[in-house]
C-alpha positions in Angstrom: -7.3 -11.7 -30.5 -4.5 -9.1 -30.9 -3.3 -7.6 -27.7 -0.8 -4.8 -27.3 1.1 -4.3 -24.0 2.5 -0.8 -23.4 5.2 -0.9 -20.8 8.0 1.3 -19.6 10.3 -1.8 -19.3 10.3 -5.4 -20.5 12.7 -8.3 -20.6 15.7 -8.5 -20.5 15.5 -5.4 -18.2 15.5 -7.6 -15.2 17.0 -4.9 -13.0 13.5 -3.4 -12.7 12.4 -6.4 -10.6 9.3 -8.4 -10.3 7.0 -6.4 -12.6 9.2 -7.2 -15.6 9.3 -10.9 -14.7 5.6 -11.3 -14.1 4.6 -9.3 -17.3 7.0 -11.3 -19.4 5.6 -14.6 -18.0 2.1 -13.3 -18.6 2.8 -12.4 -22.3 4.5 -15.7 -23.0 1.6 -17.6 -21.4 -1.0 -15.7 -23.5 0.9 -16.6 -26.6 0.8 -20.3 -25.7 -3.0 -20.2 -25.6 -3.2 -18.6 -29.0 -3.3 -14.9 -28.3 -1.3 -12.6 -30.7 0.8 -10.5 -28.2 2.9 -7.5 -29.1 4.9 -5.3 -26.7 5.9 -1.7 -27.1 8.4 -0.6 -24.5 11.6 1.5 -24.0 15.2 0.2 -24.3 16.1 1.4 -20.8 18.0 -1.3 -18.9 17.5 0.0 -15.3 21.3 0.3 -14.7 21.9 3.6 -16.3 22.2 2.2 -19.8 20.3 0.7 -22.7 19.5 -2.8 -23.6 21.6 -4.5 -26.4 18.5 -4.8 -28.6 17.4 -3.5 -32.0 15.7 -0.1 -31.7 12.1 0.2 -33.2 12.5 -3.1 -35.0 10.8 -6.4 -34.4 12.4 -8.7 -31.8 10.7 -12.0 -30.9 11.1 -13.8 -27.6 8.9 -16.6 -26.5 6.5 -15.9 -29.3 6.0 -12.4 -28.1 6.6 -9.6 -30.7 8.6 -6.8 -29.0 9.5 -3.3 -30.2 12.0 -1.4 -28.1 11.9 2.4 -28.5 14.3 5.2 -27.5 13.5 7.1 -24.3 12.8 10.8 -24.8 14.7 11.8 -21.6 17.9 9.7 -21.8 19.1 6.4 -20.4 17.9 6.9 -16.8 14.2 7.6 -17.5 11.5 5.5 -19.1 8.9 8.3 -18.4 8.2 9.1 -22.0 9.0 7.9 -25.5 8.0 10.1 -28.4 9.2 7.5 -30.8 6.9 4.9 -29.2 3.9 7.3 -29.3 4.5 8.1 -33.0 4.6 4.4 -33.9 1.5 3.7 -31.8 -0.5 6.4 -33.6 0.2 4.7 -36.9 -0.4 1.1 -35.7 -3.0 1.2 -32.9 -6.0 0.3 -35.0 -4.4 -3.1 -35.8 -4.9 -4.2 -32.2 -8.1 -5.3 -30.5 -7.2 -4.2 -27.0 -4.3 -2.5 -25.2 -2.9 -3.3 -21.7 -1.1 -0.3 -20.1 1.3 -0.8 -17.2 2.9 2.6 -16.9 0.9 4.4 -14.3 3.3 7.2 -13.2 4.9 7.5 -16.7 3.7 9.9 -19.5 3.6 6.8 -21.7 0.3 5.9 -20.1 -1.2 9.3 -20.7 -0.1 9.4 -24.3 -1.3 5.9 -24.9 -4.7 6.5 -23.4 -5.2 9.6 -25.5 -4.4 7.8 -28.7 -6.7 4.9 -27.7 -9.6 7.3 -27.2 -8.8 9.0 -30.5 -8.8 5.8 -32.4 -11.6 4.1 -30.3 -9.5 1.2 -29.2 -10.4 -0.2 -25.7 -7.7 -0.4 -23.0 -7.2 -1.7 -19.5 -4.6 -0.6 -16.9 -2.4 -2.7 -14.6 -1.2 -0.8 -11.6 1.3 -3.4 -10.2 1.7 -1.7 -6.9 1.9 1.8 -8.3 -0.6 3.0 -5.7 0.9 1.4 -2.7 0.7 3.7 0.3 4.5 3.9 0.7 5.0 4.9 -2.9 2.2 7.5 -2.9 3.9 9.3 0.0 7.1 9.7 -2.0 6.8 13.1 -3.7 3.2 13.1 -2.5 2.3 16.6 -3.6 3.6 16.2 -7.2 1.9 12.8 -7.5 -1.5 14.1 -6.4 -1.2 17.1 -8.8 -0.2 14.8 -11.6 -3.1 12.4 -10.8 -5.8 15.1 -10.9 -4.4 16.9 -13.9 -3.7 13.9 -16.1 -3.9 10.4 -14.6 -7.5 10.5 -13.4 -8.9 11.0 -16.9 -6.7 8.2 -18.2 -8.1 5.8 -15.5 -11.7 6.9 -16.1 -11.3 6.1 -19.7 -10.1 2.5 -19.1 -12.4 -0.5 -19.5 -11.1 -1.8 -16.2 -8.1 -1.9 -13.8 -6.1 -5.1 -13.3 -5.1 -5.8 -9.7 -3.0 -8.8 -8.7 -4.3 -9.2 -5.1 -7.2 -8.1 -3.0 -4.6 -6.3 -0.8 -3.5 -4.2 -3.8 -7.1 -3.3 -4.7 -7.8 -2.3 -1.1 -4.7 0.0 -1.3 -6.0 1.7 -4.4 -9.3 3.1 -3.3 -8.8 6.3 -5.3 -8.8 4.2 -8.4 -11.7 1.8 -7.7 -14.0 4.8 -7.0 -13.7 5.9 -10.7 -13.2 2.6 -12.6 -14.2 -1.1 -12.6 -11.6 -3.5 -11.5 -10.7 -7.3 -11.5 -8.2 -9.5 -9.8 -5.9 -11.9 -11.6 -2.7 -13.0 -9.7 0.7 -12.6 -11.3 1.9 -15.6 -13.3 4.6 -17.9 -12.0 5.5 -20.9 -14.1 6.7 -23.6 -11.6 7.6 -26.0 -14.4 10.4 -23.6 -15.4 12.0 -23.8 -12.0 14.8 -26.4 -11.8 14.7 -28.8 -8.8 18.3 -29.9 -9.4 19.5 -30.2 -5.8 23.1 -30.4 -7.0 22.7 -26.6 -7.4 22.1 -26.4 -3.7 25.3 -28.2 -2.7 27.3 -26.4 -5.3 26.3 -22.9 -4.2 26.7 -23.7 -0.5 30.2 -25.0 -1.1 31.1 -21.9 -3.1 29.8 -19.7 -0.3 31.6 -21.9 2.3 28.4 -22.5 4.3 28.7 -25.3 6.8 26.6 -28.4 6.1 24.4 -28.0 9.1 24.2 -24.2 9.0 20.8 -22.5 8.1 20.7 -20.1 5.2 18.0 -17.4 5.1 17.2 -15.7 1.8 15.5 -12.5 0.6 15.2 -11.5 -3.0 14.3 -8.1 -4.5 15.3 -4.6 -5.5 17.1 -2.7 -2.7 14.4 -0.5 -1.3 13.7 0.8 2.3 10.2 -0.7 2.2 11.8 -4.2 2.1 13.1 -3.6 5.7 16.4 -5.4 5.4 17.2 -3.7 8.7 14.7 -6.1 10.4 16.4 -9.1 8.8 19.8 -8.0 10.1 18.4 -7.4 13.6 16.7 -10.8 13.5 20.0 -12.4 12.3 21.8 -10.9 15.3 19.4 -12.5 17.7 19.6 -15.9 15.9 23.4 -15.8 15.9 23.4 -15.8 19.6 22.0 -19.3 19.6 23.0 -20.4 16.1 26.3 -18.6 15.2 26.5 -20.3 11.8 23.1 -19.0 10.5 23.6 -16.9 7.3 21.5 -14.4 5.4 21.8 -14.1 1.6 20.5 -10.9 0.0 19.8 -11.2 -3.7 19.4 -8.0 -5.7 21.5 -5.1 -6.8 23.9 -4.4 -3.9 25.0 -0.8 -4.8 23.3 2.4 -4.0 22.8 4.5 -0.8 20.3 2.1 0.8 22.6 -0.9 0.5 25.5 1.0 1.8 23.4 2.0 4.8 22.4 -1.6 5.4 26.0 -2.8 5.1 27.0 -0.3 7.7 24.2 -1.5 10.0 25.4 -5.1 9.6 28.8 -4.0 10.8 27.3 -2.1 13.7 25.3 -5.2 14.7 28.4 -7.4 14.3 26.8 -9.7 11.7 28.6 -8.6 8.6 30.5 -11.9 8.5 27.2 -13.9 8.2 25.6 -11.6 5.5 26.1 -12.5 1.8 25.4 -9.7 -0.7 24.9 -11.9 -3.7 24.0 -9.2 -6.2 21.5 -9.5 -9.0 20.7 -13.1 -10.1 18.6 -14.6 -12.9 17.8 -18.0 -14.4 19.7 -21.0 -13.0 21.8 -18.7 -10.7 18.6 -17.5 -9.1 17.3 -21.1 -8.9 20.5 -22.1 -7.0 19.8 -19.3 -4.5 16.3 -20.6 -3.7 17.4 -24.2 -3.6 20.4 -23.5 -1.4 18.3 -21.7 1.2 16.3 -23.1 4.1 13.9 -20.2 4.6 12.7 -17.2 2.6 12.0 -14.0 4.5 10.3 -10.7 3.3 9.2 -8.4 6.1 8.1 -5.5 3.7 6.2 -2.5 4.8 4.2 -2.7 1.6 4.2 -5.3 -1.3 1.3 -5.4 -3.7 2.0 -9.0 -4.7 5.4 -10.7 -3.8 6.8 -12.5 -6.9 9.9 -13.7 -5.0 7.6 -15.2 -2.3 5.7 -17.3 -4.8 9.0 -18.3 -6.5 10.4 -19.4 -3.2 7.3 -21.5 -2.6 7.5 -22.9 -6.1 11.0 -24.2 -5.1 9.6 -25.8 -2.0 11.0 -23.2 0.4 9.0 -22.2 3.5 8.5 -18.4 3.9 8.1 -15.7 6.5 6.3 -12.6 5.3 4.7 -9.6 6.8 1.0 -9.0 6.7 1.7 -6.1 4.3 2.7 -8.6 1.5 0.0 -9.1 -1.1 0.2 -12.9 -1.1 0.3 -13.2 2.8 -3.3 -14.6 2.8 -2.2 -17.3 0.4 0.8 -18.2 2.6 -1.4 -18.5 5.6 -4.2 -20.5 3.8 -1.7 -23.0 2.3 0.3 -23.3 5.5 3.4 -22.4 3.5 5.0 -20.4 6.2 4.3 -17.8 8.9 2.8 -14.3 8.5 4.0 -11.6 11.0 3.7 -7.9 11.5 6.6 -5.6 10.5 8.5 -6.3 13.7 12.0 -7.6 14.2 11.0 -9.6 17.3 8.1 -11.3 15.5 10.2 -12.0 12.5 13.0 -13.5 14.5 10.5 -15.7 16.4 8.9 -17.0 13.2 12.3 -17.8 11.7 13.3 -19.6 14.8 10.0 -21.6 14.8 10.4 -22.7 11.2 14.0 -23.6 11.4 
């Protein structure tokens, strides 16, 4: 079987977060079971630049055949790529099925139209694009775009791929017009290193006392992650355990991070907060292994890749009931599920520590 993935971003554009990681793992895993996988994507890196890759030429990683195309609207937008669409029009009939993961990008509309023109079936992966929080951002524009363009694109799909029942429940406007199925995101635990020397090495670098507890959260800086709740919980914990630290892994620039840094100073916990920046590979492994507890009190999270990665490293977790994998956390007794409340989060952290 020859499968084509149409994506706005792909590895090594790790700055775009969990979707890039899970799709990359999915593509590589499909190759291992004998599927012929090709990816068409843009060369946007998520940091205001472009990836150092060949443009519109074959690049192979993990057995996946990848073509990176120029974005039509510059380095800060993966909304459309005329170059990608022109190539797709010439090559689409060589594929058996197309997977589209670009819900709010014109790439999806252009691809669905070409798929219908050439009679090639396609499925769509939303990956949280219809989360309630995201829908309320530019709400009027999104609803107009949905009814003018996106609804026909979804109606023409063979099915919609959701990663959790929570995500499907959040996407009622889609399930009313198209069939759907659930397959969780891929996480390959064998790829995670359990080298505990990484733990000691990082804790020594960060000058964390041997008996001090280290809390961790990983993800793109976004108001829905509710870092403010973590900072408030840390303040309460520090009253009893003054050495407790919080490490925040992800891009640490931007207005939201500046606002959270200011809040940490207001709360008087800035000395116990570590802004670690973006991490990948062994550096990210070290963050998980160095930590005693992973915390994600998000308002809305369709899946929660970092939660599953933490569990794969043997780290207990505290998550809100708005995280897609919260039910799995509860069923496997891998941590505690709370509401989005600083008091509950602090209590859960204290219980587990």
